[in-house]
PDB file with one MODEL, atoms N, CA, C and O in Angstrom:
MODEL        1
ATOM      1  N   PRO A   1     -35.612  27.977  15.604  1.00  0.00           N
ATOM      2  CA  PRO A   1     -35.044  26.794  14.578  1.00  0.00           C
ATOM      3  C   PRO A   1     -33.659  25.967  15.182  1.00  0.00           C
ATOM      4  O   PRO A   1     -32.711  26.716  15.416  1.00  0.00           O
ATOM      5  N   ASP A   2     -33.549  25.238  15.320  1.00  0.00           N
ATOM      6  CA  ASP A   2     -32.081  24.624  15.333  1.00  0.00           C
ATOM      7  C   ASP A   2     -30.897  24.621  14.203  1.00  0.00           C
ATOM      8  O   ASP A   2     -30.721  23.821  13.285  1.00  0.00           O
ATOM      9  N   HIS A   3     -29.888  26.170  14.700  1.00  0.00           N
ATOM     10  CA  HIS A   3     -29.372  26.174  13.826  1.00  0.00           C
ATOM     11  C   HIS A   3     -27.311  25.963  14.413  1.00  0.00           C
ATOM     12  O   HIS A   3     -26.227  26.332  13.961  1.00  0.00           O
ATOM     13  N   THR A   4     -27.946  24.929  15.973  1.00  0.00           N
ATOM     14  CA  THR A   4     -26.099  24.257  15.552  1.00  0.00           C
ATOM     15  C   THR A   4     -25.982  23.057  14.940  1.00  0.00           C
ATOM     16  O   THR A   4     -25.131  22.206  15.199  1.00  0.00           O
ATOM     17  N   LEU A   5     -26.868  22.987  14.098  1.00  0.00           N
ATOM     18  CA  LEU A   5     -26.438  21.892  13.176  1.00  0.00           C
ATOM     19  C   LEU A   5     -26.574  21.928  11.747  1.00  0.00           C
ATOM     20  O   LEU A   5     -26.074  21.286  10.823  1.00  0.00           O
ATOM     21  N   SER A   6     -27.561  23.055  11.858  1.00  0.00           N
ATOM     22  CA  SER A   6     -27.135  23.627   9.785  1.00  0.00           C
ATOM     23  C   SER A   6     -25.977  24.133   9.279  1.00  0.00           C
ATOM     24  O   SER A   6     -25.522  23.758   8.198  1.00  0.00           O
ATOM     25  N   HIS A   7     -25.169  25.420  10.362  1.00  0.00           N
ATOM     26  CA  HIS A   7     -24.435  25.635   9.584  1.00  0.00           C
ATOM     27  C   HIS A   7     -24.394  26.676   8.574  1.00  0.00           C
ATOM     28  O   HIS A   7     -23.422  27.320   8.180  1.00  0.00           O
ATOM     29  N   GLY A   8     -25.760  26.742   8.178  1.00  0.00           N
ATOM     30  CA  GLY A   8     -26.384  27.409   6.621  1.00  0.00           C
ATOM     31  C   GLY A   8     -26.110  26.294   5.249  1.00  0.00           C
ATOM     32  O   GLY A   8     -26.482  26.475   4.089  1.00  0.00           O
ATOM     33  N   PHE A   9     -25.531  25.401   5.666  1.00  0.00           N
ATOM     34  CA  PHE A   9     -25.741  24.627   4.378  1.00  0.00           C
ATOM     35  C   PHE A   9     -26.872  23.492   3.958  1.00  0.00           C
ATOM     36  O   PHE A   9     -27.677  23.054   4.780  1.00  0.00           O
ATOM     37  N   PRO A  10     -26.833  23.081   2.599  1.00  0.00           N
ATOM     38  CA  PRO A  10     -28.473  22.353   2.538  1.00  0.00           C
ATOM     39  C   PRO A  10     -28.092  20.728   2.797  1.00  0.00           C
ATOM     40  O   PRO A  10     -27.188  20.021   2.353  1.00  0.00           O
ATOM     41  N   PRO A  11     -29.212  20.469   3.728  1.00  0.00           N
ATOM     42  CA  PRO A  11     -28.860  19.008   3.340  1.00  0.00           C
ATOM     43  C   PRO A  11     -28.213  18.094   2.776  1.00  0.00           C
ATOM     44  O   PRO A  11     -28.100  18.109   1.550  1.00  0.00           O
ATOM     45  N   MET A  12     -27.697  17.187   3.475  1.00  0.00           N
ATOM     46  CA  MET A  12     -27.079  16.364   1.824  1.00  0.00           C
ATOM     47  C   MET A  12     -28.034  15.161   1.787  1.00  0.00           C
ATOM     48  O   MET A  12     -28.676  14.773   2.763  1.00  0.00           O
ATOM     49  N   HIS A  13     -28.059  14.719   0.805  1.00  0.00           N
ATOM     50  CA  HIS A  13     -29.366  13.454   0.724  1.00  0.00           C
ATOM     51  C   HIS A  13     -27.869  12.349  -0.600  1.00  0.00           C
ATOM     52  O   HIS A  13     -28.071  11.180  -0.928  1.00  0.00           O
ATOM     53  N   GLN A  14     -26.958  12.924  -0.926  1.00  0.00           N
ATOM     54  CA  GLN A  14     -26.610  11.723  -1.850  1.00  0.00           C
ATOM     55  C   GLN A  14     -25.289  11.534  -0.944  1.00  0.00           C
ATOM     56  O   GLN A  14     -25.126  12.320  -0.012  1.00  0.00           O
ATOM     57  N   PRO A  15     -24.450  10.639  -1.155  1.00  0.00           N
ATOM     58  CA  PRO A  15     -23.641  10.653  -0.199  1.00  0.00           C
ATOM     59  C   PRO A  15     -21.766  10.985  -1.097  1.00  0.00           C
ATOM     60  O   PRO A  15     -21.410  11.182  -2.259  1.00  0.00           O
ATOM     61  N   LEU A  16     -21.235  10.912  -0.107  1.00  0.00           N
ATOM     62  CA  LEU A  16     -19.675  11.905  -0.619  1.00  0.00           C
ATOM     63  C   LEU A  16     -19.329  11.610  -2.149  1.00  0.00           C
ATOM     64  O   LEU A  16     -19.017  12.201  -3.183  1.00  0.00           O
ATOM     65  N   LEU A  17     -19.617  10.125  -1.572  1.00  0.00           N
ATOM     66  CA  LEU A  17     -18.204   9.223  -2.778  1.00  0.00           C
ATOM     67  C   LEU A  17     -19.416   8.075  -3.429  1.00  0.00           C
ATOM     68  O   LEU A  17     -19.776   7.002  -2.945  1.00  0.00           O
ATOM     69  N   PRO A  18     -19.906   8.820  -4.812  1.00  0.00           N
ATOM     70  CA  PRO A  18     -21.153   8.154  -5.307  1.00  0.00           C
ATOM     71  C   PRO A  18     -20.599   6.832  -6.010  1.00  0.00           C
ATOM     72  O   PRO A  18     -19.541   6.931  -6.633  1.00  0.00           O
ATOM     73  N   GLU A  19     -21.373   5.371  -5.935  1.00  0.00           N
ATOM     74  CA  GLU A  19     -21.081   4.152  -6.144  1.00  0.00           C
ATOM     75  C   GLU A  19     -21.333   4.693  -8.146  1.00  0.00           C
ATOM     76  O   GLU A  19     -22.139   5.018  -9.018  1.00  0.00           O
ATOM     77  N   ASP A  20     -19.797   4.404  -7.783  1.00  0.00           N
ATOM     78  CA  ASP A  20     -19.531   4.703 -10.286  1.00  0.00           C
ATOM     79  C   ASP A  20     -19.167   3.036  -9.813  1.00  0.00           C
ATOM     80  O   ASP A  20     -18.868   2.465  -8.764  1.00  0.00           O
ATOM     81  N   PRO A  21     -19.432   2.571 -11.555  1.00  0.00           N
ATOM     82  CA  PRO A  21     -19.177   1.399 -11.376  1.00  0.00           C
ATOM     83  C   PRO A  21     -17.326   1.245 -11.970  1.00  0.00           C
ATOM     84  O   PRO A  21     -17.365   0.663 -13.054  1.00  0.00           O
ATOM     85  N   THR A  22     -16.186   1.505 -11.671  1.00  0.00           N
ATOM     86  CA  THR A  22     -14.948   1.110 -11.408  1.00  0.00           C
ATOM     87  C   THR A  22     -14.936   1.316  -9.710  1.00  0.00           C
ATOM     88  O   THR A  22     -14.136   0.915  -8.865  1.00  0.00           O
ATOM     89  N   ALA A  23     -15.877   1.923  -9.624  1.00  0.00           N
ATOM     90  CA  ALA A  23     -15.467   1.972  -8.060  1.00  0.00           C
ATOM     91  C   ALA A  23     -16.013   0.370  -7.501  1.00  0.00           C
ATOM     92  O   ALA A  23     -15.274  -0.433  -6.932  1.00  0.00           O
ATOM     93  N   ALA A  24     -17.302   0.168  -7.779  1.00  0.00           N
ATOM     94  CA  ALA A  24     -17.862  -0.819  -7.460  1.00  0.00           C
ATOM     95  C   ALA A  24     -16.979  -2.452  -8.420  1.00  0.00           C
ATOM     96  O   ALA A  24     -17.452  -3.553  -8.140  1.00  0.00           O
ATOM     97  N   ASP A  25     -15.995  -2.397  -9.267  1.00  0.00           N
ATOM     98  CA  ASP A  25     -15.266  -3.591  -9.639  1.00  0.00           C
ATOM     99  C   ASP A  25     -14.462  -3.406  -8.697  1.00  0.00           C
ATOM    100  O   ASP A  25     -14.455  -4.338  -7.894  1.00  0.00           O
ATOM    101  N   PHE A  26     -13.645  -2.411  -8.426  1.00  0.00           N
ATOM    102  CA  PHE A  26     -12.425  -2.259  -7.786  1.00  0.00           C
ATOM    103  C   PHE A  26     -12.650  -2.888  -6.424  1.00  0.00           C
ATOM    104  O   PHE A  26     -11.818  -3.624  -5.893  1.00  0.00           O
ATOM    105  N   LYS A  27     -14.035  -2.499  -5.783  1.00  0.00           N
ATOM    106  CA  LYS A  27     -14.363  -3.561  -4.565  1.00  0.00           C
ATOM    107  C   LYS A  27     -14.535  -4.812  -4.749  1.00  0.00           C
ATOM    108  O   LYS A  27     -14.138  -5.605  -3.895  1.00  0.00           O
ATOM    109  N   GLN A  28     -15.171  -5.246  -5.916  1.00  0.00           N
ATOM    110  CA  GLN A  28     -15.304  -7.095  -6.565  1.00  0.00           C
ATOM    111  C   GLN A  28     -13.903  -7.508  -6.966  1.00  0.00           C
ATOM    112  O   GLN A  28     -13.870  -8.503  -7.689  1.00  0.00           O
ATOM    113  N   GLU A  29     -13.141  -7.150  -6.761  1.00  0.00           N
ATOM    114  CA  GLU A  29     -11.938  -7.626  -7.004  1.00  0.00           C
ATOM    115  C   GLU A  29     -11.174  -7.688  -5.951  1.00  0.00           C
ATOM    116  O   GLU A  29     -10.566  -8.705  -5.618  1.00  0.00           O
ATOM    117  N   LEU A  30     -11.155  -6.918  -5.522  1.00  0.00           N
ATOM    118  CA  LEU A  30     -10.361  -6.589  -4.110  1.00  0.00           C
ATOM    119  C   LEU A  30     -10.826  -8.045  -3.165  1.00  0.00           C
ATOM    120  O   LEU A  30     -10.087  -8.867  -2.622  1.00  0.00           O
ATOM    121  N   ARG A  31     -12.608  -7.973  -3.229  1.00  0.00           N
ATOM    122  CA  ARG A  31     -13.158  -9.165  -2.725  1.00  0.00           C
ATOM    123  C   ARG A  31     -12.523 -10.945  -3.090  1.00  0.00           C
ATOM    124  O   ARG A  31     -12.320 -11.803  -2.231  1.00  0.00           O
ATOM    125  N   ARG A  32     -12.372 -11.061  -4.223  1.00  0.00           N
ATOM    126  CA  ARG A  32     -11.711 -11.874  -5.452  1.00  0.00           C
ATOM    127  C   ARG A  32     -10.480 -12.039  -4.170  1.00  0.00           C
ATOM    128  O   ARG A  32     -10.256 -12.869  -3.289  1.00  0.00           O
ATOM    129  N   LYS A  33      -9.873 -10.791  -4.614  1.00  0.00           N
ATOM    130  CA  LYS A  33      -8.451 -11.434  -4.360  1.00  0.00           C
ATOM    131  C   LYS A  33      -7.807 -11.507  -2.762  1.00  0.00           C
ATOM    132  O   LYS A  33      -6.659 -11.839  -2.463  1.00  0.00           O
ATOM    133  N   SER A  34      -8.696 -11.173  -2.017  1.00  0.00           N
ATOM    134  CA  SER A  34      -8.133 -11.007  -0.681  1.00  0.00           C
ATOM    135  C   SER A  34      -9.157 -12.786   0.186  1.00  0.00           C
ATOM    136  O   SER A  34      -9.383 -13.240   1.308  1.00  0.00           O
ATOM    137  N   LYS A  35      -9.385 -13.093  -1.038  1.00  0.00           N
ATOM    138  CA  LYS A  35     -10.583 -14.646  -0.412  1.00  0.00           C
ATOM    139  C   LYS A  35      -9.103 -15.645  -1.215  1.00  0.00           C
ATOM    140  O   LYS A  35      -8.610 -16.662  -0.727  1.00  0.00           O
ATOM    141  N   LEU A  36      -8.677 -14.972  -2.507  1.00  0.00           N
ATOM    142  CA  LEU A  36      -6.929 -15.693  -2.732  1.00  0.00           C
ATOM    143  C   LEU A  36      -5.770 -16.211  -1.310  1.00  0.00           C
ATOM    144  O   LEU A  36      -4.973 -17.082  -0.961  1.00  0.00           O
ATOM    145  N   VAL A  37      -6.382 -15.000  -0.917  1.00  0.00           N
ATOM    146  CA  VAL A  37      -5.066 -14.819   0.191  1.00  0.00           C
ATOM    147  C   VAL A  37      -5.017 -15.799   0.971  1.00  0.00           C
ATOM    148  O   VAL A  37      -4.055 -16.483   1.320  1.00  0.00           O
ATOM    149  N   GLU A  38      -6.565 -15.872   1.359  1.00  0.00           N
ATOM    150  CA  GLU A  38      -6.570 -16.777   2.676  1.00  0.00           C
ATOM    151  C   GLU A  38      -6.168 -18.501   2.159  1.00  0.00           C
ATOM    152  O   GLU A  38      -6.677 -19.350   2.890  1.00  0.00           O
ATOM    153  N   GLU A  39      -5.171 -19.130   0.785  1.00  0.00           N
ATOM    154  CA  GLU A  39      -4.932 -19.889   0.924  1.00  0.00           C
ATOM    155  C   GLU A  39      -3.644 -19.563   1.360  1.00  0.00           C
ATOM    156  O   GLU A  39      -3.354 -18.377   1.511  1.00  0.00           O
ATOM    157  N   PRO A  40      -2.449 -20.861   1.687  1.00  0.00           N
ATOM    158  CA  PRO A  40      -1.207 -21.438   2.733  1.00  0.00           C
ATOM    159  C   PRO A  40      -0.762 -20.562   0.727  1.00  0.00           C
ATOM    160  O   PRO A  40      -1.161 -20.519  -0.437  1.00  0.00           O
ATOM    161  N   ILE A  41       0.791 -19.845   2.098  1.00  0.00           N
ATOM    162  CA  ILE A  41       1.553 -19.912   0.943  1.00  0.00           C
ATOM    163  C   ILE A  41       2.704 -20.712   0.748  1.00  0.00           C
ATOM    164  O   ILE A  41       3.029 -21.238   1.813  1.00  0.00           O
ATOM    165  N   ASP A  42       3.619 -21.077  -0.410  1.00  0.00           N
ATOM    166  CA  ASP A  42       4.328 -22.062  -0.515  1.00  0.00           C
ATOM    167  C   ASP A  42       5.240 -21.183   0.080  1.00  0.00           C
ATOM    168  O   ASP A  42       5.188 -20.030  -0.348  1.00  0.00           O
ATOM    169  N   MET A  43       6.113 -21.437   1.009  1.00  0.00           N
ATOM    170  CA  MET A  43       7.452 -20.332   1.459  1.00  0.00           C
ATOM    171  C   MET A  43       8.600 -20.949   0.904  1.00  0.00           C
ATOM    172  O   MET A  43       9.671 -20.345   0.972  1.00  0.00           O
ATOM    173  N   ASP A  44       8.522 -22.352   0.223  1.00  0.00           N
ATOM    174  CA  ASP A  44       9.830 -22.562  -0.813  1.00  0.00           C
ATOM    175  C   ASP A  44      10.021 -22.383  -2.586  1.00  0.00           C
ATOM    176  O   ASP A  44      10.963 -22.684  -3.319  1.00  0.00           O
ATOM    177  N   SER A  45       8.175 -21.524  -2.982  1.00  0.00           N
ATOM    178  CA  SER A  45       8.011 -21.506  -3.557  1.00  0.00           C
ATOM    179  C   SER A  45       9.476 -20.526  -4.726  1.00  0.00           C
ATOM    180  O   SER A  45      10.310 -19.822  -4.158  1.00  0.00           O
ATOM    181  N   PRO A  46       9.491 -20.736  -6.591  1.00  0.00           N
ATOM    182  CA  PRO A  46      10.564 -20.156  -6.565  1.00  0.00           C
ATOM    183  C   PRO A  46       9.939 -18.388  -6.189  1.00  0.00           C
ATOM    184  O   PRO A  46      10.765 -17.530  -5.876  1.00  0.00           O
ATOM    185  N   GLU A  47       8.520 -18.066  -6.272  1.00  0.00           N
ATOM    186  CA  GLU A  47       8.708 -16.829  -6.325  1.00  0.00           C
ATOM    187  C   GLU A  47       9.593 -16.080  -4.684  1.00  0.00           C
ATOM    188  O   GLU A  47      10.438 -15.186  -4.687  1.00  0.00           O
ATOM    189  N   ILE A  48       9.133 -16.681  -3.681  1.00  0.00           N
ATOM    190  CA  ILE A  48       8.901 -16.720  -2.384  1.00  0.00           C
ATOM    191  C   ILE A  48      11.405 -16.820  -2.242  1.00  0.00           C
ATOM    192  O   ILE A  48      12.093 -16.309  -1.358  1.00  0.00           O
ATOM    193  N   ARG A  49      11.787 -17.459  -3.200  1.00  0.00           N
ATOM    194  CA  ARG A  49      13.164 -17.887  -2.955  1.00  0.00           C
ATOM    195  C   ARG A  49      13.812 -16.293  -4.037  1.00  0.00           C
ATOM    196  O   ARG A  49      14.904 -15.885  -3.643  1.00  0.00           O
ATOM    197  N   GLU A  50      13.478 -15.861  -4.698  1.00  0.00           N
ATOM    198  CA  GLU A  50      13.711 -14.671  -5.956  1.00  0.00           C
ATOM    199  C   GLU A  50      13.514 -13.750  -5.094  1.00  0.00           C
ATOM    200  O   GLU A  50      14.290 -12.813  -5.280  1.00  0.00           O
ATOM    201  N   LEU A  51      12.513 -13.536  -3.854  1.00  0.00           N
ATOM    202  CA  LEU A  51      12.318 -12.129  -3.470  1.00  0.00           C
ATOM    203  C   LEU A  51      12.824 -11.885  -2.105  1.00  0.00           C
ATOM    204  O   LEU A  51      12.725 -10.912  -1.357  1.00  0.00           O
ATOM    205  N   GLU A  52      13.602 -13.456  -1.947  1.00  0.00           N
ATOM    206  CA  GLU A  52      14.680 -13.589  -0.783  1.00  0.00           C
ATOM    207  C   GLU A  52      15.555 -12.733  -1.641  1.00  0.00           C
ATOM    208  O   GLU A  52      15.724 -11.520  -1.765  1.00  0.00           O
ATOM    209  N   LYS A  53      16.025 -13.758  -2.160  1.00  0.00           N
ATOM    210  CA  LYS A  53      17.412 -12.973  -2.997  1.00  0.00           C
ATOM    211  C   LYS A  53      17.755 -11.956  -3.275  1.00  0.00           C
ATOM    212  O   LYS A  53      18.933 -11.640  -3.444  1.00  0.00           O
ATOM    213  N   PHE A  54      15.983 -10.618  -3.468  1.00  0.00           N
ATOM    214  CA  PHE A  54      16.091  -9.671  -3.697  1.00  0.00           C
ATOM    215  C   PHE A  54      16.673  -8.751  -2.523  1.00  0.00           C
ATOM    216  O   PHE A  54      17.535  -7.875  -2.458  1.00  0.00           O
ATOM    217  N   ALA A  55      15.913  -9.280  -1.748  1.00  0.00           N
ATOM    218  CA  ALA A  55      16.185  -8.582  -0.263  1.00  0.00           C
ATOM    219  C   ALA A  55      17.398  -8.464  -0.033  1.00  0.00           C
ATOM    220  O   ALA A  55      17.997  -7.413   0.195  1.00  0.00           O
ATOM    221  N   SER A  56      17.895  -9.706  -0.088  1.00  0.00           N
ATOM    222  CA  SER A  56      19.691  -9.906   0.709  1.00  0.00           C
ATOM    223  C   SER A  56      20.227  -9.058  -0.166  1.00  0.00           C
ATOM    224  O   SER A  56      20.627  -8.103   0.500  1.00  0.00           O
ATOM    225  N   GLU A  57      20.443  -8.891  -1.240  1.00  0.00           N
ATOM    226  CA  GLU A  57      21.112  -8.031  -2.584  1.00  0.00           C
ATOM    227  C   GLU A  57      20.693  -6.467  -2.428  1.00  0.00           C
ATOM    228  O   GLU A  57      21.468  -5.622  -2.875  1.00  0.00           O
ATOM    229  N   PHE A  58      19.500  -6.073  -1.811  1.00  0.00           N
ATOM    230  CA  PHE A  58      19.644  -4.733  -1.823  1.00  0.00           C
ATOM    231  C   PHE A  58      19.628  -4.578  -0.405  1.00  0.00           C
ATOM    232  O   PHE A  58      19.727  -3.385  -0.116  1.00  0.00           O
ATOM    233  N   LYS A  59      19.523  -5.482   0.804  1.00  0.00           N
ATOM    234  CA  LYS A  59      20.420  -5.152   1.838  1.00  0.00           C
ATOM    235  C   LYS A  59      21.985  -4.856   2.108  1.00  0.00           C
ATOM    236  O   LYS A  59      22.561  -4.332   3.062  1.00  0.00           O
ATOM    237  N   VAL A  60      22.424  -5.381   0.935  1.00  0.00           N
ATOM    238  CA  VAL A  60      23.847  -5.518   0.812  1.00  0.00           C
ATOM    239  C   VAL A  60      23.951  -4.108   0.490  1.00  0.00           C
ATOM    240  O   VAL A  60      24.216  -3.387   1.452  1.00  0.00           O
ATOM    241  N   ARG A  61      23.759  -3.365  -0.992  1.00  0.00           N
ATOM    242  CA  ARG A  61      23.617  -2.891  -1.688  1.00  0.00           C
ATOM    243  C   ARG A  61      23.277  -1.352  -0.810  1.00  0.00           C
ATOM    244  O   ARG A  61      23.806  -0.245  -0.908  1.00  0.00           O
ATOM    245  N   ARG A  62      22.037  -1.918   0.155  1.00  0.00           N
ATOM    246  CA  ARG A  62      22.196  -0.374   1.125  1.00  0.00           C
ATOM    247  C   ARG A  62      23.404   0.272   2.007  1.00  0.00           C
ATOM    248  O   ARG A  62      23.877   1.380   2.263  1.00  0.00           O
ATOM    249  N   ILE A  63      23.624  -1.201   2.337  1.00  0.00           N
ATOM    250  CA  ILE A  63      24.847  -1.582   3.564  1.00  0.00           C
ATOM    251  C   ILE A  63      25.978  -0.326   2.940  1.00  0.00           C
ATOM    252  O   ILE A  63      26.397   0.634   3.587  1.00  0.00           O
ATOM    253  N   LYS A  64      26.338  -0.705   1.362  1.00  0.00           N
ATOM    254  CA  LYS A  64      27.734  -1.005   1.038  1.00  0.00           C
ATOM    255  C   LYS A  64      27.426   0.666   0.377  1.00  0.00           C
ATOM    256  O   LYS A  64      28.435   1.274   0.022  1.00  0.00           O
ATOM    257  N   LEU A  65      26.066   1.378   0.221  1.00  0.00           N
ATOM    258  CA  LEU A  65      25.881   2.877  -0.102  1.00  0.00           C
ATOM    259  C   LEU A  65      25.924   3.856   1.320  1.00  0.00           C
ATOM    260  O   LEU A  65      26.210   5.053   1.305  1.00  0.00           O
ATOM    261  N   ALA A  66      25.578   3.069   2.537  1.00  0.00           N
ATOM    262  CA  ALA A  66      26.044   4.114   3.801  1.00  0.00           C
ATOM    263  C   ALA A  66      27.952   3.822   3.969  1.00  0.00           C
ATOM    264  O   ALA A  66      28.884   4.507   4.389  1.00  0.00           O
ATOM    265  N   LEU A  67      27.904   3.326   3.759  1.00  0.00           N
ATOM    266  CA  LEU A  67      29.846   2.556   4.419  1.00  0.00           C
ATOM    267  C   LEU A  67      30.169   4.085   3.117  1.00  0.00           C
ATOM    268  O   LEU A  67      30.652   5.169   3.443  1.00  0.00           O
ATOM    269  N   TYR A  68      29.763   3.718   1.811  1.00  0.00           N
ATOM    270  CA  TYR A  68      30.273   4.821   0.737  1.00  0.00           C
ATOM    271  C   TYR A  68      30.242   6.342   1.452  1.00  0.00           C
ATOM    272  O   TYR A  68      31.270   6.928   1.794  1.00  0.00           O
ATOM    273  N   ASN A  69      28.685   6.957   1.642  1.00  0.00           N
ATOM    274  CA  ASN A  69      28.550   7.989   2.080  1.00  0.00           C
ATOM    275  C   ASN A  69      28.942   8.216   3.354  1.00  0.00           C
ATOM    276  O   ASN A  69      28.726   9.288   3.919  1.00  0.00           O
ATOM    277  N   GLU A  70      29.467   7.354   3.827  1.00  0.00           N
ATOM    278  CA  GLU A  70      30.218   8.123   5.677  1.00  0.00           C
ATOM    279  C   GLU A  70      31.358   8.671   5.822  1.00  0.00           C
ATOM    280  O   GLU A  70      31.801   9.523   6.592  1.00  0.00           O
ATOM    281  N   LYS A  71      32.127   7.567   4.272  1.00  0.00           N
ATOM    282  CA  LYS A  71      33.583   7.888   3.744  1.00  0.00           C
ATOM    283  C   LYS A  71      33.541   9.453   2.851  1.00  0.00           C
ATOM    284  O   LYS A  71      34.559  10.142   2.901  1.00  0.00           O
ATOM    285  N   VAL A  72      32.447   9.911   2.127  1.00  0.00           N
ATOM    286  CA  VAL A  72      32.877  10.939   1.052  1.00  0.00           C
ATOM    287  C   VAL A  72      32.332  12.129   2.232  1.00  0.00           C
ATOM    288  O   VAL A  72      32.587  13.307   1.984  1.00  0.00           O
ATOM    289  N   GLY A  73      31.494  11.745   3.657  1.00  0.00           N
ATOM    290  CA  GLY A  73      31.140  12.739   4.258  1.00  0.00           C
ATOM    291  C   GLY A  73      32.804  13.192   4.853  1.00  0.00           C
ATOM    292  O   GLY A  73      33.470  14.217   4.706  1.00  0.00           O
ATOM    293  N   ALA A  74      32.969  12.367   5.308  1.00  0.00           N
ATOM    294  CA  ALA A  74      34.378  12.794   6.351  1.00  0.00           C
ATOM    295  C   ALA A  74      35.688  12.811   5.795  1.00  0.00           C
ATOM    296  O   ALA A  74      36.755  12.652   6.389  1.00  0.00           O
ATOM    297  N   ASN A  75      35.422  13.086   4.217  1.00  0.00           N
ATOM    298  CA  ASN A  75      36.493  13.650   3.282  1.00  0.00           C
ATOM    299  C   ASN A  75      35.863  15.191   3.335  1.00  0.00           C
ATOM    300  O   ASN A  75      36.722  16.027   3.056  1.00  0.00           O
ATOM    301  N   GLU A  76      34.478  15.782   3.649  1.00  0.00           N
ATOM    302  CA  GLU A  76      34.956  17.352   3.322  1.00  0.00           C
ATOM    303  C   GLU A  76      35.414  17.969   4.709  1.00  0.00           C
ATOM    304  O   GLU A  76      35.821  19.129   4.765  1.00  0.00           O
TER     305      GLU A  76
ENDMDL
END
C-alpha cells in the first residue's frame, strides 16, 4: 500500500466549500457588477466630485491631528 499520500484520512469525495444557494447568488451578482465596471466612468460626475471633496477634507483633518499629537507629545 502507498502510505505516503494517505496519512490515515479517508479520500475526499465532496468539495471543501459546497455550492450553496447564497454562494451561487453571490458569484452571479459579482459577475453582473464586474460587467458594470467595464463602462467608462464620468470623472466629472457629482459622485466623483463628492469623493474628491471628502478625500481632501480627510487629508486636512489627518494632518491637523498629526500636528496636534506632535504638540501633545512634546509637552510631556
